[in-house]
C-alpha positions in Angstrom: -0.1 0.0 -0.1 1.2 3.5 -0.8 0.3 6.6 1.0 1.5 10.0 -0.3 1.1 13.2 1.4 0.8 16.2 -1.0 1.7 19.6 0.4 1.1 22.0 -2.4 2.2 25.7 -2.2 0.5 28.3 -4.1 -1.6 26.8 -6.9 -3.5 28.8 -9.5 -7.1 27.5 -9.5 -10.6 28.7 -9.4 -10.3 28.9 -5.5 -8.7 32.3 -5.8 -11.6 33.7 -7.7 -14.2 32.4 -5.4 -12.2 33.5 -2.5 -11.7 36.9 -3.9 -7.9 36.7 -3.9 -7.2 36.7 -7.6 -3.5 37.4 -8.0 -2.9 36.7 -4.4 -3.3 39.0 -1.4 -0.9 41.8 -0.6 2.4 40.3 0.6 1.2 36.9 -0.5 3.4 34.4 -2.2 5.5 35.6 -5.2 4.3 34.7 -8.6 7.4 32.5 -9.3 6.2 30.1 -6.5 2.9 29.6 -8.1 2.1 26.5 -10.3 -0.9 25.4 -12.3 -3.4 22.9 -10.9 -2.4 20.5 -13.7 1.3 20.7 -12.8 0.4 20.1 -9.1 -1.6 17.0 -10.1 1.1 15.7 -12.5 3.7 16.0 -9.6 1.5 14.5 -7.0 0.7 11.4 -9.2 4.3 10.9 -10.1 5.2 11.0 -6.4 2.6 8.6 -5.7 3.7 6.3 -8.6 7.3 6.3 -7.2 6.1 5.4 -3.7 7.1 8.9 -2.2 5.7 9.6 1.3 5.8 13.3 0.9 5.5 15.6 -2.2 6.0 19.4 -2.5 4.9 20.0 -6.1 6.7 22.9 -7.9 10.5 23.3 -8.1 10.7 26.8 -6.7 8.4 26.0 -3.7 10.3 22.6 -3.0 13.6 24.5 -2.8 12.0 27.2 -0.6 10.5 24.6 1.8 13.9 22.7 2.0 15.6 26.0 2.9 13.2 27.1 5.6 15.1 25.1 8.3 18.3 26.8 7.5 16.7 30.4 8.3 17.2 31.9 11.6 14.2 31.4 13.8 14.0 35.3 14.5 13.5 35.8 10.8 10.7 33.0 10.7 9.0 34.6 13.6 9.0 38.0 12.2 7.5 36.9 8.9 4.9 34.9 10.6 3.9 37.9 12.7 3.7 40.2 9.7 1.5 37.6 8.0 -0.9 37.3 11.0 -1.2 41.0 11.3 -2.2 41.3 7.6 -4.9 38.8 8.3 -6.1 40.6 11.5 -6.3 43.9 9.6 -8.3 42.1 6.8 -5.6 42.7 4.2 -6.7 42.7 0.5 -8.0 39.3 -0.4 -8.6 38.2 3.1 -12.0 37.0 4.0 -11.3 37.2 7.7 -11.9 40.5 9.5 -11.0 41.6 12.9 -13.6 41.4 15.7 -15.0 44.8 16.6 
């Protein structure tokens, strides 16, 4: 039996249109990290076929994910705090608004 976990990064799909985030939200992932839904599916199935336990579709995203453990913790915390603040402020494309 083969079980493959697929961890897609930013994938261009109709979800962006439905969520109102066409083009990504301000400060969202850069365009070079985005892949098509077809590419994501191809890479996920290829990983399954070769028995991979974990698949990160998209070359740029895969490199980014592998580099994250090498970054200083303070840098990662700062980025996470900035992203959380954008969501709390209801940044462009965000469907979550701050409580009043």
